[in-house]
C-alpha angles and dihedrals in degrees: 000000000000089000090055091054092049091048091049092053091048092052095049107055114203095024091122095035106120090217089064097054129068138194125237123219091273093055094254116143114243122201125224102262091198097055107122093350126143114279140186136181138191094254140344123228094203143318091293091061103054117152092237091064090078091064100040095105092247119117093189104141100197105105093207091063090068103242100108136076123236131188128195120261100277147130117286099352113199143186127198139190122201110213090192091228140045116268136173098245118199104161138039123183120200129192114204128213112275109192093064145322100053092148091064090080093060112119095021115148127218109215127184132189149098101270128097092193107132086009089296094299093122094058120115116303109240100173145338122233109227102165138359113165120236106289092004128138121215131183121215114203121191142154108295114276121196114230151128097212129058114194132187113198133171108211116216143056127294097018133147122206119210123172125176098188136356119192122188123199129188142100 
């Protein structure tokens, strides 16, 4: 059994990284529900900008190092993680791109729910991202919302969505 635990930790980089865990109000450690989960996005610029890069446990904010997502310039670009179960989500942490373009994330919405109508972009609004500095990480805390899908969408025309890490906490 010990070998299984060691193997599991080796396969899930960042699982023991203190930056990728959080504490609830009772002092209990919460794990990042999004780490390694299934992801999708509205488009992908190239192999460096895959949707799965936002849940790889790596907060590196330099896009060229291959740990960020990147959509094409489009209307309403979105990114989604499927938690494969319904959770009461109360916190989402986002790491913004650091080597440029940090302002592009301004106005992004965090949406949580169980529907895939409109790719999940009509689920309940949890928070709006107004400003995360280049390379910065910001946590959004809100009343718990039940959901399987966590979406980040930037409403509007001619937008690009780049995320370098998205962490989801709840129970």
